[in-house]
N, C-alpha and C positions, 0 to 999 in steps of 0.2 A: 566658827570657821576653823577647819583643820590646819595643821602645819603644812607648809608648802616647801618641798625640797627643791634645791637648785644648786648650780655651781656659781661661785663668786671668786674673783681674783683677790687673794690674800698673800701679801709678800711675794708677788710675782708668780703665784701658783694657782691653778684652778682648784678650788677646794669645795667639797660637798658641804652645804649648809642647809639648815631648816629655818624658815621664817616661823617664829612661834607667836601666835596671836596673844595679845594682852587681854585677859578676861577681867582683871580688877587692878586698880591702882590707887595709891594713897600718896599724893604729891603735896608736900607742904612747902610753904614759903620760908625762906630765911630772911631775917630783917637786918638792915644795915642803916646806921645813922652816920652820915659823912661829916667831915670837918666843916663843910660849907653850910651845914644845917639841913641838908636834903635827907629825907627818909625814903629808903628803897625797900621793896619786897622783891626777892629773886627766887626762882625755882628752876630746876631742870626737868623738862618733860620728855619722857621716853616716847619716841615716835615709831620705833621698830626694834624688835629684839630678835637676834639671829643666834642659833646654836651651831657650833662647828661640829659636824658629824664625825664620830669616832675619835675625837680629841678630848683628853681629860687632864685635869691638874695632876702634877706628879704625885706619886704615892707618898704618904699613906692617904692623902686626901681623896683623889679619884673622882672629884666632882666634874661635871661637863663644863665646857668653856662656852661662854656667851659673849656676843658683841652687842652693845646697846647703842643705838643711834638716838640722839636726843637734840633738843632745841632749848635754848635758854628763854625764860619769860621774865621780863623786868617790868615792874610797876613803880612809878614814882608816886609815893603816897603824898608827900608834901615837899616843897622846896621854897626857900626864900628867894630863889632865882627865877621863880615863875613869872613869865611876862604878863603884865597887866593888859586886859582886853580893852 
């Protein structure tokens, strides 16, 4: 699917952006063990990536600027607080 160009409100200004399709991703979980004994797996999943048209990082970098829309995913692997059925 090709990029889709559109206008988006950014900081109160109509800004030209391009929705850039994701063709490959490698999203890994981070693992957390909490004080209460709970073990969590957490990752952030990109749902949409938008490039701001004609805007670049300051020199000498010059890379294009992207906005990443994402959603957190949380999985409770185990917990001593699990309610018995």
